[in-house]
N, C-alpha and C positions, 0 to 999 in steps of 0.2 A: 215194696220192692227194695231190698237189699243187692247189694255188689257180690257175686259169689265169687272169690278170689280162692284161686287154685294152690295147692301145695306145690306143685309141679309145672311148668309153666310148659307150653309145647311151643317147639319153633318150626315154620311149615313154609314153603315156599308161597311165592305171590305169584300175581298172575306176569309182572317186569321177571323176566331173567336176571337171574344175578340178586333178586332182592328177597330177603327173609321178613319174616315177623315173627314175632315175639308172643303167644296169646296167655294170658295168666287168670283170667274170669270168662263167666259165663257168657256175660254182656260182648265183650272182644269176639267171642266164640260165634256168637250170634249173629253178630253185623258179618263177620267172616264169612259164615255159613250163604248168609243170605245175600248178602252183595258183591264179595269178593272172591267167591268158588274159583278157581283156575279149574276145575273140572269140567268137561259137558255133561258127562253122565251124571244121573240120580239117584242111584240105589235104595234100597231096602234101607241099609245102614245109614244112608244121608235121611230119608226121610223120617227114620229112628231120630236119630240126632235133632233133626228143625223138632220136632214133636218136644223131645226131651229136654232141649238149650230153652226153650219157650217155656215149657212148664218149669225150668229153673228157675229164669227169670223173675217167673208170677209168684215164687218161693215154696211152690209143692214139690221141687225134687232137689235132692242134695248136690253141692257141687262136684262131688266124686263121681256122681251118676253121671251128670252131665258131661263132664269131662272125659269119660271112660265111650258116651256113645258120642262125642266128635273125633276122638280118635280112632273109632271104629268105622266112620266116615270118610274119614282122612284116606288110611288104609284101603278100603274099599277101592276109592277113586283112583287110588295111585298118585296123588300127592306127597312129593317129598316131604317127609317128618327130619329133620336134621336133631331136632333134641324133643326127648319125651319123657 
């Protein structure tokens, strides 16, 4: 398992009002998705991102693919993206 850095970080909202988090790799994205996801809904893109991020963490998926899946889950859930 190697850390998969993203070429462009994603800055998102957190559960705390006014607080932002910058995510720059698959490991942080996975933790955010599984432990700190502020949205209550978990749609198709969320489930796909979960599978893709875990596969990326195991070395089976490229970082760019994992980032795209994570971004799609954010958009589907309506989580505010400040920078992508």
